[in-house]
C-alpha positions, -999 to 999 in steps of 0.1 A, spaced: -396 -184 -120 -408 -156 -145 -417 -165 -180 -430 -139 -209 -460 -144 -219 -446 -155 -256 -427 -178 -248 -455 -199 -229 -473 -195 -263 -449 -207 -279 -441 -234 -256 -484 -244 -253 -484 -244 -292 -457 -267 -291 -473 -287 -264 -501 -306 -276 -471 -319 -304 -451 -332 -279 -458 -366 -255 -452 -357 -219 -441 -378 -188 -444 -377 -153 -413 -382 -132 -423 -417 -123 -432 -431 -159 -392 -409 -167 -374 -434 -143 -397 -463 -154 -390 -461 -190 -350 -453 -186 -348 -485 -158 -361 -506 -196 -335 -487 -216 -352 -449 -222 -320 -420 -235 -326 -399 -204 -307 -369 -220 -306 -334 -197 -304 -302 -222 -301 -276 -197 -274 -253 -198 -232 -269 -189 -234 -248 -158 -268 -267 -146 -257 -300 -153 -226 -295 -132 -249 -283 -105 -263 -318 -105 -284 -338 -129 -307 -370 -128 -283 -405 -120 -279 -418 -153 -282 -391 -176 -268 -380 -205 -262 -346 -216 -267 -328 -243 -275 -290 -245 -305 -275 -262 -277 -249 -277 -263 -283 -298 -290 -308 -298 -300 -304 -328 -263 -302 -343 -250 -338 -322 -280 -356 -317 -277 -378 -351 -243 -388 -339 -251 -392 -298 -285 -408 -311 -284 -423 -347 -315 -450 -344 -346 -425 -355 -369 -448 -330 -345 -448 -300 -367 -434 -271 -354 -405 -259 -364 -384 -225 -353 -354 -228 -353 -332 -194 -346 -296 -182 -350 -276 -151 -392 -275 -156 -403 -286 -182 -400 -260 -210 -367 -265 -232 -378 -301 -235 -410 -296 -244 -391 -273 -277 -362 -294 -278 -389 -326 -284 -406 -306 -308 -373 -302 -330 -360 -342 -326 -396 -351 -337 -393 -326 -370 -352 -348 -371 -372 -375 -378 -373 -391 -346 -403 -408 -338 -402 -420 -295 -393 -389 -283 -405 -375 -250 -401 -346 -227 -402 -349 -189 -431 -330 -168 -421 -306 -142 -380 -308 -153 -354 -311 -129 -375 -291 -102 -401 -318 -105 -375 -345 -104 -357 -332 -70 -394 -324 -52 -403 -363 -54 -367 -373 -43 -356 -389 -74 -320 -396 -75 -291 -371 -86 -253 -371 -96 -230 -347 -97 
């Protein structure tokens, strides 16, 4: 998938401040109680998503996160299609005071590539 240079530069500037976890680490952390949140578009979610994930689209995450996850120290792992949008969303949540947020590197594509469980 093509990504514009300006978008990639923005991601790289934020990536330095955002924790990223692998699919395997995300699976282990979710099994231990981390909230795994899919931030893709609703149509992407409906077509399939990580088994046990919650949906909270990137377009509304800043507006709705405090009602869904009021604890600012809750462990939250965000994912999107390829790990770019989730970096931006994780950065935004950190700016809102969330202290234990990560982005899943490789996103949904990597999750599928390793054959991790999904659901529709």
